[in-house]
Structure formats: C-alpha cells, structure tokens
Steps between C-alpha positions, in 0.01 A plus 500: 500500500622842406425830668560867417551752786505864381498813698494878501753646744682831531716451807564131498259381771240349277773350276633333816154358573476374144837325544371340826184380315703356205750326735220355709323369182829329404512348849154367424627335183393761248718653225463869569606797288525837672491783243422869500184568301677651203697184444193269487379388163217254456361309796420179308804313649375561862263301717478771766548878504568703816511877471620724775491869536623759744231727637557876480220732628253206470592431133681198372837555330453620140701213353277240672181679380633521144596134492162389617317722247724381214451135584142516627367243256789259548476527882141380485627174362751435779476455877594857598580647845595849608689645790548851624782640704475811697408542863795637690395346824389158640138535376554244209615240761216568737203486262410435136495818311270497195616617161470867426225605269707507183657160573157359568378629168797327323426180686141513373619560144740205506321256716789498747447230756649690800693789648708563803660823636843458649692755708726733310853622529645851498870559547597792732691659207210488262536750215236722357206686641284376676697185584782682673254685721308183582833312574577745778213351704429170338824345364515125551426160359161344571516219249426161665679206320294245699172657396619515133607129531162394639310697231709356221465142640123540502507601127721224403268248678195654336639512147597138452434314169 
C-alpha cells in the first residue's frame, strides 16, 4: 500500500508533523511519500492521501488549500484525511479541535474521511510580522509525536485492502 503525505508549512512545524506521519505510516508497513504540494503530480499511484496545513489566523496554509482544490476530483477517489497544525498551547492535547470553516468546506468537497488538529510550533526567533510578535509570548513546540502516532495507526488500520 502506498500513501502520499503532503503539507503546507511556512516555518517547518507542519512539515515536521508530515514527516512524523510519513514515518509512522512506514512503521505500519506502508510505502509513504512525503512531498510539498507543488511536487505532487497525479494521485493515481496512491492508496491513501493525507494533507496537512498550518493554521494562520484560522485559515489553512495557502499551499494546502491550493493542493486540495487542484486535486479535488482525484481526492474523492482516494481515502483522504486532513490534519491542521496551529494551537500554540496544550489545547490540541487536551481536547479534539474541529476543523476551521475553510477546512471543513474542503473536507465536504473531497469526501475526506477525517481531520485532526495537532499543536503547532513557533521558534523564539521567528521572522516576519506577526510571527515575531507572537513568538515573544508564545514560542515553543506543542507537537505531540505520540498523538500523531496514534492517529496515523488508526488510519493505517482503517484503510486496509
């Protein structure tokens, strides 16, 4: 079984989550390709597609949104799951956070089977405005590898031939 994990990430946190997902799929016996959206061609070689996007001001990263819109028809033909990355606190560990409105709409358009929100990451030396301002008070890493592993294992178990 072959999976695609693609992501929209500006500061590397969501890319790191995508790497965790791909690595965990490999541990589950899958062949997993992790590619930025611009490097993805057709989806016909994949049995599973996972799309991740960083959240900025309650919007999914532009690259993730564009990928989903560009492949909307193909995604309907594959088991598809989405994840978001963003909260700069422990809230994503403490409770399930539903997809933001725009992600929910993309899920409906593609028939995505599920979504999870993971904690985000913001380095203390984040560049650009408003990231540098936010980093003064909220720098840190709230990604939870165990939660990523559990989510990925549940998908691998659900999407068996």
